[in-house]
All heavy atoms as an XYZ file, in Angstrom:
670
protein
N     -15.588      1.921    -14.322
C     -14.491      0.961    -14.308
C     -13.276      1.584    -13.624
O     -12.966      2.748    -13.821
C     -14.156      0.554    -15.742
C     -13.169     -0.549    -15.834
S     -13.248     -1.274    -17.478
C     -11.757     -2.157    -17.470
N     -12.592      0.804    -12.846
C     -11.457      1.295    -12.075
C     -10.178      1.254    -12.898
O      -9.906      0.299    -13.605
C     -11.290      0.446    -10.825
C     -10.261      0.969     -9.887
C     -10.256      0.169     -8.590
O     -11.282     -0.328     -8.185
N      -9.118      0.063     -7.964
N      -9.412      2.318    -12.788
C      -8.128      2.414    -13.477
C      -7.103      1.512    -12.785
O      -7.050      1.443    -11.557
C      -7.657      3.870    -13.418
C      -6.296      4.106    -13.983
C      -5.818      5.528    -13.763
O      -6.643      6.410    -13.497
O      -4.594      5.736    -13.838
N      -6.303      0.813    -13.579
C      -5.266     -0.057    -13.019
C      -4.216      0.790    -12.311
O      -3.903      1.897    -12.740
C      -4.625     -0.886    -14.118
N      -3.695      0.246    -11.245
C      -2.666      0.950    -10.479
C      -1.380      1.083    -11.290
O      -0.734      2.122    -11.288
C      -2.399      0.206     -9.171
C      -1.441      0.850     -8.200
C      -1.988      2.185     -7.711
C      -1.185     -0.064     -7.026
N      -1.028     -0.001    -11.991
C       0.158      0.012    -12.835
C       0.046     -1.120    -13.839
O      -0.792     -2.016    -13.683
C       1.444     -0.089    -12.006
C       1.646     -1.432    -11.339
C       2.562     -2.349    -11.854
C       0.936     -1.800    -10.203
C       2.752     -3.581    -11.251
C       1.120     -3.019     -9.602
C       2.029     -3.912    -10.130
O       2.208     -5.134     -9.537
N       0.871     -1.102    -14.859
C       0.851     -2.133    -15.894
C       1.632     -3.343    -15.406
O       2.865     -3.335    -15.378
C       1.460     -1.582    -17.186
C       1.480     -2.592    -18.315
O       0.995     -3.728    -18.131
O       1.992     -2.247    -19.402
N       0.908     -4.384    -15.009
C       1.561     -5.584    -14.486
C       2.308     -6.355    -15.563
O       3.113     -7.231    -15.245
C       0.537     -6.517    -13.807
O      -0.478     -6.849    -14.760
C      -0.090     -5.841    -12.599
N       2.056     -6.024    -16.821
C       2.733     -6.711    -17.927
C       3.948     -5.937    -18.448
O       4.597     -6.377    -19.397
C       1.754     -6.958    -19.074
C       0.635     -7.888    -18.658
O       0.877     -8.897    -18.007
N      -0.589     -7.539    -19.003
N       4.233     -4.804    -17.835
C       5.388     -4.011    -18.273
C       6.662     -4.812    -18.032
O       6.749     -5.601    -17.082
C       5.443     -2.689    -17.504
N       7.663     -4.633    -18.888
C       8.910     -5.390    -18.707
C       9.623     -4.977    -17.416
O       9.472     -3.861    -16.932
C       9.739     -5.017    -19.932
C       9.175     -3.736    -20.417
C       7.722     -3.726    -20.028
N      10.389     -5.901    -16.881
C      11.194     -5.622    -15.687
C      12.376     -4.748    -16.085
O      12.871     -4.819    -17.194
C      11.713     -6.927    -15.068
C      10.630     -7.909    -14.693
C       9.925     -7.469    -13.448
C       8.900     -8.525    -13.030
N       8.182     -8.170    -11.842
N      12.808     -3.905    -15.136
C      13.945     -3.020    -15.376
C      14.958     -3.239    -14.265
O      14.627     -3.164    -13.084
C      13.468     -1.571    -15.369
C      14.565     -0.544    -15.432
C      14.364      0.374    -16.597
C      15.388      1.475    -16.621
N      16.616      1.110    -17.260
N      16.183     -3.522    -14.644
C      17.256     -3.683    -13.655
C      17.588     -2.338    -13.036
O      17.531     -1.300    -13.700
C      18.510     -4.242    -14.321
O      18.286     -5.543    -14.787
N      17.928     -2.358    -11.751
C      18.303     -1.131    -11.064
C      19.275     -1.474     -9.937
O      19.384     -2.632     -9.531
C      17.060     -0.398    -10.510
O      17.438      0.876    -10.028
C      16.384     -1.192     -9.415
N      19.992     -0.498     -9.462
C      20.919     -0.675     -8.339
C      20.314     -0.041     -7.103
O      19.771      1.062     -7.158
C      22.266     -0.014     -8.639
C      22.996     -0.713     -9.753
O      22.938     -1.927     -9.887
N      23.678      0.062    -10.576
N      20.404     -0.742     -5.977
C      19.887     -0.241     -4.708
C      20.948     -0.377     -3.638
O      21.789     -1.267     -3.704
C      18.665     -1.059     -4.271
C      17.464     -1.053     -5.194
C      16.453     -2.090     -4.724
C      16.838      0.321     -5.227
N      20.877      0.484     -2.659
C      21.729      0.352     -1.475
C      20.844     -0.114     -0.334
O      19.821      0.497     -0.044
C      22.370      1.698     -1.122
O      23.220      2.102     -2.161
N      21.238     -1.227      0.297
C      20.435     -1.842      1.344
C      21.344     -2.143      2.536
O      22.498     -2.542      2.356
C      19.800     -3.158      0.837
C      18.891     -2.879     -0.366
C      19.011     -3.857      1.929
C      18.354     -4.123     -1.026
N      20.815     -1.974      3.715
C      21.536     -2.311      4.936
C      22.048     -3.739      4.809
O      21.289     -4.665      4.519
C      20.579     -2.163      6.127
C      21.206     -2.575      7.429
O      21.407     -3.756      7.676
N      21.505     -1.593      8.256
N      23.349     -3.928      5.014
C      23.966     -5.235      4.778
C      23.412     -6.331      5.689
O      23.247     -7.474      5.258
C      25.485     -5.147      4.920
O      25.838     -4.718      6.221
N      23.121     -5.998      6.947
C      22.571     -7.011      7.841
C      21.157     -7.398      7.417
O      20.797     -8.577      7.438
C      22.576     -6.510      9.291
C      22.125     -7.590     10.254
O      22.676     -8.710     10.200
O      21.195     -7.326     11.041
N      20.378     -6.414      7.029
C      19.022     -6.703      6.561
C      19.052     -7.555      5.300
O      18.284     -8.512      5.166
C      18.277     -5.391      6.307
C      16.800     -5.486      5.978
C      16.029     -6.197      7.078
C      16.236     -4.091      5.745
N      19.978     -7.257      4.398
C      20.128     -8.050      3.185
C      20.517     -9.490      3.529
O      19.962    -10.440      2.969
C      21.179     -7.416      2.270
C      21.464     -8.145      0.961
C      20.203     -8.254      0.108
C      22.569     -7.427      0.203
N      21.432     -9.657      4.459
C      21.853    -10.999      4.876
C      20.671    -11.785      5.434
O      20.454    -12.955      5.087
C      22.965    -10.899      5.920
C      23.454    -12.251      6.441
C      24.431    -12.099      7.605
N      23.897    -11.335      8.726
C      23.003    -11.816      9.616
N      22.553    -13.042      9.495
N      22.588    -11.060     10.611
N      19.895    -11.139      6.284
C      18.741    -11.820      6.868
C      17.704    -12.170      5.803
O      17.112    -13.256      5.837
C      18.111    -10.962      7.960
C      18.999    -10.856      9.192
C      18.309    -10.149     10.322
O      17.175    -10.485     10.651
N      19.001     -9.181     10.930
N      17.478    -11.275      4.864
C      16.533    -11.551      3.782
C      16.985    -12.766      2.979
O      16.174    -13.630      2.622
C      16.392    -10.330      2.883
N      18.281    -12.848      2.709
C      18.813    -14.002      1.978
C      18.638    -15.284      2.790
O      18.286    -16.329      2.249
C      20.279    -13.786      1.620
C      20.490    -12.813      0.493
C      21.956    -12.666      0.147
C      22.156    -11.707     -1.010
N      23.560    -11.583     -1.389
N      18.886    -15.206      4.099
C      18.718    -16.378      4.964
C      17.288    -16.912      4.933
O      17.065    -18.108      5.051
C      19.109    -16.061      6.405
C      20.605    -15.942      6.595
O      21.388    -16.397      5.766
N      21.016    -15.307      7.680
N      16.321    -16.022      4.796
C      14.914    -16.412      4.756
C      14.398    -16.588      3.331
O      13.202    -16.747      3.116
C      14.053    -15.397      5.518
C      14.268    -15.467      7.010
C      15.000    -14.488      7.670
C      13.745    -16.528      7.743
C      15.197    -14.559      9.045
C      13.946    -16.607      9.113
C      14.675    -15.616      9.761
O      14.874    -15.693     11.111
N      15.311    -16.553      2.375
C      14.980    -16.757      0.957
C      13.907    -15.777      0.466
O      12.994    -16.156     -0.266
C      14.537    -18.203      0.700
C      15.514    -19.207      1.210
N      16.721    -19.433      0.596
C      15.479    -20.019      2.293
C      17.388    -20.357      1.271
N      16.664    -20.721      2.312
N      14.037    -14.532      0.888
C      13.098    -13.495      0.466
C      13.505    -12.994     -0.910
O      14.656    -12.614     -1.135
C      13.063    -12.333      1.487
C      12.490    -12.843      2.811
C      12.257    -11.154      0.959
C      12.572    -11.861      3.951
N      12.563    -13.011     -1.831
C      12.784    -12.489     -3.174
C      12.730    -10.964     -3.083
O      11.657    -10.371     -2.903
C      11.704    -13.029     -4.113
C      11.857    -12.537     -5.527
O      12.218    -11.392     -5.773
N      11.545    -13.398     -6.468
N      13.881    -10.315     -3.196
C      13.953     -8.866     -3.007
C      13.137     -8.098     -4.048
O      12.477     -7.113     -3.718
C      15.406     -8.396     -3.037
C      16.291     -8.894     -1.900
C      17.713     -8.389     -2.078
C      15.740     -8.477     -0.559
N      13.178     -8.540     -5.284
C      12.420     -7.849     -6.331
C      10.927     -7.902     -6.035
O      10.226     -6.885     -6.111
C      12.693     -8.468     -7.703
O      14.027     -8.264     -8.074
N      10.448     -9.072     -5.677
C       9.024     -9.238     -5.376
C       8.636     -8.438     -4.140
O       7.595     -7.779     -4.115
C       8.706    -10.718     -5.185
C       7.247    -11.009     -5.017
C       7.006    -12.509     -4.962
C       5.533    -12.827     -4.801
N       5.270    -14.259     -4.776
N       9.474     -8.495     -3.106
C       9.191     -7.767     -1.872
C       9.142     -6.261     -2.126
O       8.245     -5.567     -1.627
C      10.244     -8.092     -0.815
N      10.078     -5.753     -2.905
C      10.097     -4.327     -3.209
C       8.878     -3.934     -4.030
O       8.230     -2.922     -3.754
C      11.379     -3.939     -3.952
C      11.460     -2.481     -4.400
C      11.357     -1.527     -3.217
C      12.725     -2.226     -5.190
N       8.533     -4.740     -5.042
C       7.350     -4.438     -5.853
C       6.093     -4.405     -4.994
O       5.266     -3.501     -5.137
C       7.178     -5.454     -6.978
C       8.070     -5.189     -8.165
C       7.763     -6.096     -9.354
O       6.833     -6.940     -9.265
O       8.446     -5.955    -10.371
N       5.953     -5.368     -4.094
C       4.772     -5.395     -3.224
C       4.706     -4.150     -2.351
O       3.654     -3.546     -2.182
C       4.773     -6.656     -2.354
C       4.487     -7.915     -3.131
C       4.673     -9.181     -2.295
O       5.355     -9.182     -1.268
N       4.074    -10.261     -2.753
N       5.840     -3.778     -1.798
C       5.866     -2.587     -0.930
C       5.601     -1.316     -1.733
O       4.904     -0.413     -1.260
C       7.216     -2.503     -0.206
C       7.313     -1.348      0.739
C       6.301     -1.458      1.886
N       6.473     -0.341      2.762
C       5.506      0.515      3.120
N       4.274      0.318      2.707
N       5.764      1.522      3.898
N       6.139     -1.230     -2.948
C       5.883     -0.059     -3.787
C       4.410      0.048     -4.143
O       3.844      1.152     -4.162
C       6.740     -0.112     -5.059
C       8.229      0.155     -4.867
C       8.970     -0.082     -6.177
C       8.473      1.566     -4.360
N       3.763     -1.081     -4.417
C       2.322     -1.068     -4.695
C       1.576     -0.507     -3.496
O       0.697      0.354     -3.639
C       1.808     -2.483     -5.060
C       0.288     -2.540     -5.026
C       2.316     -2.900     -6.429
N       1.922     -0.974     -2.293
C       1.275     -0.471     -1.081
C       1.463      1.039     -0.944
O       0.518      1.767     -0.624
C       1.849     -1.169      0.153
C       1.517     -2.631      0.247
C       2.306     -3.340      1.347
O       3.066     -2.665      2.085
O       2.157     -4.565      1.466
N       2.680      1.507     -1.176
C       2.979      2.928     -1.019
C       2.245      3.771     -2.059
O       1.700      4.837     -1.736
C       4.489      3.162     -1.103
C       5.249      2.551      0.060
S       7.042      2.634     -0.152
C       7.314      4.385      0.102
N       2.222      3.299     -3.306
C       1.532      4.042     -4.370
C       0.028      4.088     -4.080
O      -0.611      5.137     -4.218
C       1.828      3.421     -5.754
C       0.910      3.986     -6.822
C       3.287      3.652     -6.136
N      -0.532      2.949     -3.665
C      -1.962      2.917     -3.345
C      -2.287      3.882     -2.208
O      -3.268      4.624     -2.268
C      -2.392      1.497     -2.952
C      -2.475      0.547     -4.107
S      -2.899     -1.144     -3.605
C      -4.543     -0.912     -2.974
N      -1.467      3.871     -1.177
C      -1.684      4.754     -0.029
C      -1.622      6.212     -0.454
O      -2.491      7.011     -0.100
C      -0.636      4.463      1.047
C      -0.727      5.344      2.276
C       0.374      4.973      3.273
C       0.374      5.852      4.481
N       0.958      7.173      4.245
N      -0.600      6.575     -1.237
C      -0.465      7.959     -1.681
C      -1.626      8.385     -2.578
O      -2.159      9.486     -2.440
C       0.860      8.174     -2.415
C       2.045      8.258     -1.470
O       1.831      8.313     -0.242
O       3.192      8.270     -1.963
N      -2.019      7.510     -3.496
C      -3.157      7.844     -4.366
C      -4.422      8.042     -3.550
O      -5.196      8.968     -3.792
C      -3.386      6.745     -5.401
C      -2.479      6.822     -6.573
C      -2.986      5.898     -7.656
N      -2.091      5.910     -8.803
C      -2.317      5.246     -9.908
N      -3.405      4.506    -10.036
N      -1.474      5.299    -10.909
N      -4.653      7.140     -2.589
C      -5.855      7.249     -1.756
C      -5.824      8.534     -0.937
O      -6.822      9.249     -0.849
C      -5.981      6.025     -0.851
C      -7.237      6.018     -0.034
C      -8.483      5.911     -0.651
C      -7.184      6.093      1.343
C      -9.647      5.907      0.093
C      -8.352      6.073      2.099
C      -9.585      5.987      1.475
N      -4.679      8.855     -0.340
C      -4.573     10.084      0.447
C      -4.781     11.314     -0.426
O      -5.439     12.274     -0.003
C      -3.227     10.140      1.158
C      -3.136      9.162      2.311
C      -1.777      9.111      2.967
O      -0.814      9.738      2.466
O      -1.663      8.426      3.999
N      -4.237     11.305     -1.633
C      -4.458     12.431     -2.551
C      -5.929     12.539     -2.934
O      -6.477     13.641     -3.011
C      -3.591     12.294     -3.803
C      -2.136     12.567     -3.539
O      -1.790     13.326     -2.631
N      -1.270     11.941     -4.302
N      -6.567     11.391     -3.186
C      -7.984     11.390     -3.530
C      -8.802     11.932     -2.365
O      -9.702     12.755     -2.565
C      -8.422      9.971     -3.895
C      -9.872      9.881     -4.225
C     -10.463     10.169     -5.420
C     -10.923      9.484     -3.336
N     -11.810      9.970     -5.328
C     -12.127      9.547     -4.059
C     -10.958      9.072     -2.009
C     -13.357      9.230     -3.498
C     -12.184      8.749     -1.445
C     -13.360      8.827     -2.190
N      -8.492     11.483     -1.145
C      -9.212     11.972      0.033
C      -9.066     13.480      0.187
O     -10.047     14.176      0.464
C      -8.705     11.287      1.306
C      -9.158      9.867      1.558
C      -8.462      9.317      2.803
C     -10.658      9.761      1.682
N      -7.855     13.983      0.012
C      -7.641     15.424      0.202
C      -8.307     16.256     -0.890
O      -8.662     17.404     -0.656
C      -6.146     15.742      0.280
O      -5.516     15.466     -0.940
N      -8.517     15.674     -2.061
C      -9.181     16.421     -3.134
C     -10.698     16.241     -3.113
O     -11.400     16.874     -3.908
C      -8.619     16.014     -4.496
O      -8.918     14.668     -4.776
N     -11.206     15.402     -2.225
C     -12.646     15.152     -2.093
C     -13.055     15.224     -0.620
O     -13.425     14.212     -0.026
C     -13.002     13.768     -2.656
C     -12.743     13.661     -4.127
O     -13.502     14.195     -4.923
N     -11.675     12.978     -4.497
N     -13.009     16.417     -0.033
C     -13.252     16.521      1.413
C     -14.649     16.070      1.842
O     -14.803     15.495      2.922
C     -13.024     17.997      1.722
C     -13.072     18.692      0.409
C     -12.695     17.700     -0.631
N     -15.663     16.296      1.013
C     -17.011     15.869      1.391
C     -17.102     14.345      1.466
O     -17.660     13.794      2.410
C     -18.052     16.404      0.403
C     -18.184     17.919      0.465
O     -17.799     18.507      1.495
O     -18.669     18.510     -0.517
N     -16.565     13.678      0.470
C     -16.572     12.219      0.458
C     -15.700     11.694      1.599
O     -16.052     10.705      2.251
C     -16.084     11.681     -0.904
C     -16.010     10.172     -0.901
C     -16.997     12.158     -2.021
N     -14.580     12.347      1.843
C     -13.694     11.940      2.935
C     -14.435     11.961      4.265
O     -14.335     11.017      5.056
C     -12.481     12.868      3.026
O     -11.745     12.842      1.850
N     -15.183     13.029      4.495
C     -15.926     13.146      5.747
C     -16.972     12.047      5.858
O     -17.151     11.448      6.913
C     -16.581     14.527      5.858
C     -17.248     14.782      7.187
C     -16.275     14.683      8.355
O     -15.143     15.117      8.288
N     -16.735     14.079      9.446
N     -17.660     11.744      4.754
C     -18.665     10.677      4.770
C     -18.023      9.317      5.056
O     -18.588      8.494      5.777
C     -19.430     10.648      3.448
C     -20.382     11.808      3.301
C     -21.108     11.765      1.981
C     -22.004     12.985      1.844
N     -22.649     13.059      0.547
N     -16.848      9.076      4.498
C     -16.139      7.823      4.770
C     -15.763      7.722      6.245
O     -15.934      6.670      6.867
C     -14.868      7.723      3.919
C     -15.015      7.172      2.524
C     -13.698      7.293      1.766
C     -15.461      5.729      2.548
N     -15.249      8.800      6.790
C     -14.878      8.815      8.204
C     -16.097      8.526      9.071
O     -16.054      7.699      9.988
C     -14.224     10.166      8.596
C     -12.870     10.293      7.921
C     -14.121     10.304     10.113
C     -12.259     11.671      7.990
N     -17.218      9.188      8.758
C     -18.447      8.965      9.522
C     -18.905      7.513      9.405
O     -19.342      6.915     10.392
C     -19.533      9.920      9.035
C     -19.261     11.365      9.390
C     -20.163     12.346      8.666
O     -21.079     11.910      7.914
O     -19.968     13.569      8.850
N     -18.796      6.941      8.224
C     -19.186      5.548      8.007
C     -18.351      4.616      8.888
O     -18.891      3.724      9.554
C     -19.009      5.179      6.533
C     -19.170      3.727      6.245
N     -20.407      3.122      6.159
C     -18.257      2.743      6.041
C     -20.239      1.833      5.911
N     -18.946      1.581      5.828
N     -17.033      4.812      8.894
C     -16.160      3.951      9.691
C     -16.401      4.131     11.185
O     -16.350      3.160     11.946
C     -14.686      4.172      9.335
C     -14.333      3.637      7.981
C     -13.800      4.468      7.011
C     -14.537      2.302      7.666
C     -13.472      3.978      5.759
C     -14.216      1.799      6.421
C     -13.683      2.640      5.457
N     -16.673      5.332     11.598
C     -16.977      5.573     13.016
C     -18.263      4.853     13.392
O     -18.345      4.205     14.443
C     -17.055      7.083     13.311
C     -15.659      7.697     13.218
C     -17.685      7.336     14.678
C     -15.634      9.205     13.296
N     -19.276      4.942     12.534
C     -20.539      4.249     12.809
C     -20.331      2.742     12.913
O     -20.870      2.081     13.806
C     -21.561      4.556     11.716
C     -22.110      5.959     11.765
C     -22.989      6.284     10.556
O     -23.364      5.356      9.808
O     -23.295      7.475     10.381
N     -19.563      2.174     11.997
C     -19.300      0.729     12.046
C     -18.554      0.353     13.321
O     -18.850     -0.662     13.947
C     -18.478      0.269     10.831
C     -19.107      0.472      9.462
C     -20.333     -0.368      9.186
N     -21.606      0.149      9.612
C     -22.265      1.200      9.112
N     -21.764      1.911      8.149
N     -23.439      1.557      9.575
N     -17.578      1.166     13.695
C     -16.815      0.886     14.918
C     -17.726      0.957     16.143
O     -17.644      0.104     17.042
C     -15.654      1.865     15.052
N     -18.599      1.949     16.172
C     -19.521      2.080     17.307
C     -20.488      0.903     17.360
O     -20.806      0.399     18.441
C     -20.270      3.406     17.219
C     -19.382      4.598     17.518
C     -20.052      5.938     17.258
O     -21.127      5.972     16.601
O     -19.491      6.957     17.707
N     -20.955      0.429     16.188
C     -21.829     -0.743     16.154
C     -21.117     -1.967     16.728
O     -21.688     -2.736     17.484
C     -22.265     -1.038     14.713
C     -23.295     -0.085     14.172
C     -23.615     -0.334     12.715
O     -23.165     -1.358     12.147
O     -24.312      0.518     12.126
N     -19.866     -2.164     16.358
C     -19.115     -3.304     16.873
C     -18.923     -3.218     18.379
O     -18.995     -4.217     19.077
C     -17.756     -3.400     16.179
C     -17.860     -3.865     14.762
C     -16.509     -3.937     14.121
N     -16.636     -4.388     12.752
C     -15.797     -5.211     12.157
N     -14.748     -5.652     12.807
N     -15.990     -5.568     10.919
N     -18.671     -2.018     18.857
C     -18.499     -1.848     20.300
C     -19.801     -2.140     21.041
O     -19.783     -2.743     22.123
C     -18.014     -0.428     20.612
C     -16.573     -0.120     20.245
C     -16.291      1.374     20.453
C     -15.608     -0.977     21.063
N     -20.920     -1.740     20.473
C     -22.219     -1.988     21.113
C     -22.540     -3.490     21.163
O     -23.197     -3.960     22.067
C     -23.341     -1.253     20.373
C     -23.406      0.241     20.680
C     -24.697      0.854     20.179
N     -24.833      0.804     18.734
C     -24.405      1.722     17.875
N     -23.771      2.780     18.332
N     -24.604      1.589     16.580
N     -22.062     -4.247     20.174
C     -22.337     -5.685     20.113
C     -21.516     -6.483     21.125
O     -21.803     -7.639     21.366
C     -22.078     -6.238     18.718
C     -23.149     -5.815     17.726
C     -22.949     -6.556     16.457
N     -21.706     -6.124     15.796
C     -21.563     -5.921     14.498
N     -22.573     -6.122     13.695
N     -20.419     -5.527     14.008
N     -20.534     -5.886     21.696
C     -19.684     -6.596     22.666
C     -20.382     -6.857     23.948
O     -21.242     -6.304     24.432
C     -18.403     -5.792     22.957
C     -17.440     -5.861     21.812
C     -16.167     -5.193     22.205
N     -15.199     -5.364     21.127
C     -13.971     -4.952     21.198
N     -13.533     -4.349     22.265
N     -13.146     -5.144     20.211
């Protein structure tokens, strides 16, 4: 069973951030929910870091994954 990345039911916590004023203005113009956007980006960053750490601690599996992706890419190129 896979471990959850984070507790999605954890309570929200208020925080203060400094953001480029023009970028903030544009986000407001497009009705971008800053909290949601930040949470989504943090999930991406945490997932990427965890995966990179896992890859670096499992070099044999990392190599097999790389070989697998190369094989798939070569198959797609041959089908063209």
